[in-house]
C-alpha positions in Angstrom: 0.0 0.0 0.0 0.9 3.7 -0.3 1.2 6.6 2.2 0.2 10.0 1.0 2.3 12.8 2.7 0.8 16.3 2.3 3.5 19.0 2.8 6.4 16.6 2.6 8.8 19.4 1.8 8.3 21.0 5.2 10.7 20.6 8.2 8.9 17.6 9.7 8.6 16.0 6.2 12.4 16.4 5.9 12.8 13.8 8.7 9.6 11.8 8.1 10.2 10.7 4.5 13.4 8.8 5.2 11.7 7.1 8.2 8.8 6.0 6.0 11.1 4.6 3.4 13.1 2.8 6.1 9.9 1.1 7.2 9.3 -0.2 3.7 6.4 2.2 2.8 5.8 3.5 -0.7 5.4 7.3 -0.5 3.4 9.8 -2.6 4.4 13.3 -1.5 2.1 16.3 -2.5 3.7 19.7 -3.0 2.7 23.0 -4.6 6.1 23.0 -6.3 7.4 20.5 -8.8 10.1 18.3 -7.2 12.3 15.5 -8.6 11.3 12.0 -7.6 13.8 9.9 -5.7 13.8 6.1 -4.9 10.7 5.3 -3.0 9.2 8.8 -3.1 7.0 10.0 -6.0 6.4 13.8 -5.8 3.0 15.0 -7.0 2.3 18.6 -7.8 -0.9 19.9 -6.4 -2.7 21.5 -3.4 -5.6 20.6 -1.2 -8.5 20.7 -1.5 -9.1 21.0 -5.2 -5.8 20.4 -7.0 -5.0 16.8 -6.3 -4.2 14.2 -9.0 -5.9 10.8 -9.1 -4.5 8.7 -6.3 -4.1 4.9 -5.8 -5.6 3.2 -2.7 -3.9 4.6 0.4 -2.9 2.9 3.6 -2.3 6.3 5.4 -2.6 10.0 4.9 -0.1 12.3 6.7 -0.6 16.0 6.5 1.5 19.0 7.7 -0.7 21.5 5.9 -3.9 23.4 6.9 -6.4 21.1 8.6 -9.4 22.7 7.0 -8.1 22.1 3.5 -7.4 18.4 4.3 -10.9 18.1 5.8 -12.5 19.7 2.8 -10.6 17.4 0.4 -11.5 14.3 2.4 -15.2 15.3 2.4 -15.4 15.4 -1.4 -13.4 12.3 -2.4 -13.9 8.5 -2.2 -11.2 6.8 -0.1 -11.1 3.1 -0.2 -10.0 1.1 2.8 -10.3 3.8 5.5 -6.7 5.0 5.5 -5.1 6.0 8.8 -4.9 9.8 9.2 -2.2 11.7 11.1 -2.0 15.5 10.9 -0.3 18.4 12.7 -2.1 21.4 14.2 -0.3 23.7 16.6 -0.3 24.6 20.3 -1.3 28.0 19.1 -4.8 26.6 19.1 -4.5 26.9 22.9 -1.9 29.6 23.5 -3.5 32.2 21.2 -7.1 31.7 22.2 -7.1 34.6 24.6 -4.6 36.8 22.8 -5.0 40.6 22.9 -4.5 40.6 19.1 -7.6 39.8 17.1 -5.7 38.2 14.3 -4.1 35.7 16.7 -7.4 34.8 18.2 -8.6 34.1 14.7 -5.6 31.8 14.1 -6.5 29.8 17.2 -10.1 29.6 16.1 -9.2 28.4 12.6 -6.9 25.7 14.1 -9.6 24.4 16.4 -12.2 24.5 13.7 -9.9 22.6 11.4 -9.4 19.9 14.0 -13.2 19.5 14.4 -13.7 19.4 10.6 -11.0 16.8 10.2 -12.5 14.5 12.8 -15.9 14.8 11.0 -14.3 14.1 7.6 -12.6 11.1 8.9 -15.8 9.8 10.4 -17.4 9.9 6.9 -14.8 7.4 5.7 -14.4 5.4 8.9 -10.8 6.6 9.2 -8.9 6.5 12.5 -7.2 9.9 13.0 -4.7 11.5 15.3 -3.8 15.2 15.5 -0.4 16.4 16.9 -0.2 19.9 18.4 3.5 20.9 18.4 5.1 23.8 20.2 7.7 25.9 18.4 9.4 23.6 15.9 13.2 23.7 15.0 15.9 21.5 13.6 15.9 21.6 9.8 16.6 25.3 9.0 13.1 25.5 7.5 11.1 27.1 10.4 9.8 30.6 10.3 10.6 31.4 14.0 14.1 30.7 15.2 15.9 30.2 11.9 15.1 33.7 10.5 16.4 35.2 13.8 19.6 33.1 13.6 20.3 33.9 10.0 19.6 37.6 10.4 22.0 37.7 13.4 24.7 36.0 11.4 24.3 38.5 8.6 24.2 41.6 10.8 26.7 40.2 13.4 24.2 41.5 16.0 21.9 39.4 18.2 19.0 41.0 20.1 18.3 39.3 23.4 14.9 40.1 24.8 14.4 39.8 28.5 11.7 37.1 28.6 10.7 35.0 31.6 7.9 32.9 30.0 8.7 29.2 29.6 9.4 27.8 26.2 9.5 24.1 25.0 10.9 24.0 21.5 10.4 20.6 19.8 12.8 19.1 17.2 11.1 18.3 13.9 12.5 14.8 13.9 10.8 14.1 17.3 7.5 15.1 15.6 8.3 12.7 12.7 8.9 9.9 15.2 5.6 10.7 16.9 3.8 10.5 13.4 5.4 7.1 12.8 4.3 5.9 16.3 0.8 7.2 15.8 0.4 5.3 12.5 1.1 2.0 14.3 -0.7 2.6 17.6 -4.5 2.2 17.6 -4.7 3.7 21.1 -3.8 7.1 19.6 -6.9 7.1 17.4 -9.3 10.0 18.0 -6.7 11.9 20.1 -5.3 15.4 19.9 -1.9 15.1 21.4 0.3 18.1 22.5 4.0 17.6 21.7 6.7 19.8 23.1 10.4 19.4 23.5 12.1 17.5 26.3 13.2 20.7 28.1 11.5 23.8 29.4 13.5 27.0 29.5 12.8 30.7 29.7 12.3 32.5 26.5 15.4 34.6 27.3 17.6 31.5 27.7 16.2 30.1 24.5 17.5 33.1 22.6 20.9 32.9 24.4 21.3 29.2 23.3 20.4 30.1 19.7 23.2 32.8 19.8 25.7 30.4 21.2 25.0 27.8 18.5 25.8 30.2 15.6 28.8 29.5 13.3 29.8 33.2 13.4 30.3 35.6 16.3 27.6 38.1 17.1 27.4 41.1 19.4 24.7 40.5 22.1 22.2 43.3 22.4 20.1 42.9 25.5 16.6 44.4 25.2 15.2 45.4 28.6 11.5 44.9 29.6 10.6 48.6 29.4 11.8 48.8 25.8 9.8 45.7 24.9 6.7 47.4 26.4 7.4 50.4 24.2 7.7 48.1 21.2 4.3 46.6 21.8 2.8 50.1 21.6 4.9 51.4 18.7 5.0 48.2 16.5 1.4 46.7 16.3 2.5 43.7 14.2 4.9 42.7 17.0 2.4 43.2 19.8 1.4 39.5 20.1 4.9 38.0 20.0 6.4 40.6 22.4 3.5 40.3 24.8 4.0 36.5 25.1 7.7 36.8 26.1 6.6 36.5 29.7 3.9 33.9 29.1 4.5 30.1 29.3 4.1 28.5 25.9 4.5 24.8 26.8 2.9 21.4 26.2 2.1 18.5 28.5 3.8 15.4 27.0 2.1 13.0 29.4 -0.3 11.5 26.8 2.4 11.5 24.1 4.7 9.4 26.3 2.0 7.1 27.6 0.3 6.4 24.2 3.2 6.6 21.8 6.3 6.1 23.9 7.9 9.3 22.5 10.2 11.3 24.7 11.4 14.4 22.8 15.0 15.5 23.1 16.2 18.5 25.1 16.9 21.8 23.4 20.5 21.2 22.2 21.6 23.2 19.1 24.3 23.2 16.6 25.1 25.5 13.7 23.9 23.1 11.0 20.3 23.5 12.3 20.0 27.0 10.8 20.7 25.9 7.2 18.2 23.8 5.2 19.6 20.7 3.5 18.2 18.4 0.8 
């Protein structure tokens, strides 16, 4: 049988595809961009919900894209054999619910609505499903959070260090890939929304300090005091949400993840290679 991976070119897909191949699976990977095939992986060009080529029978569907688009596609196609479904959402579904920024509350609403829609679409086909809610993801140089900060600092040789006390729990993309593999094989994970954070909780300030230490080039540290961050929230509306959360805990309880899937994510250990994407 064949596994369909939606968003296989993302940072989790970077680690998942080799794991699927090592397990003997045949993989179809859907991407908006044309990509060359490689042994065991056939790349399809398309996008959910309406631009998907004809597919063979599937044993599983794995998605790292928008949940609503996946649900909409599943609701309008015939799927033989009730393939297993594993998809990623985000802990932002919880942490941004009560944000002072309307756009962020909307993000949380869309994530939660997408989770509900996916469960309903899976029920139509009799598919068992699992949703993973990761915290901040790193590890492949493809994220839009820590990697841009690291690259900008290396380019400017200057690293801003905001004074944040809120706890962070960054999760390595390969730990999410391992959780996906475990969810595919474990019936007990069906019908569950599982938070997944890294194996270490640290302050947001310490997180940025470790990123700086990992860089391959030296940078000048630029501490940013709390009073300046408060001014930034007022003067820079687009940064209001991220700056306001520096003193808030953005963490996940890995209890169910460990109990059901046996996954224990790694601590937040960095090296310079993590800030550069590789094929």
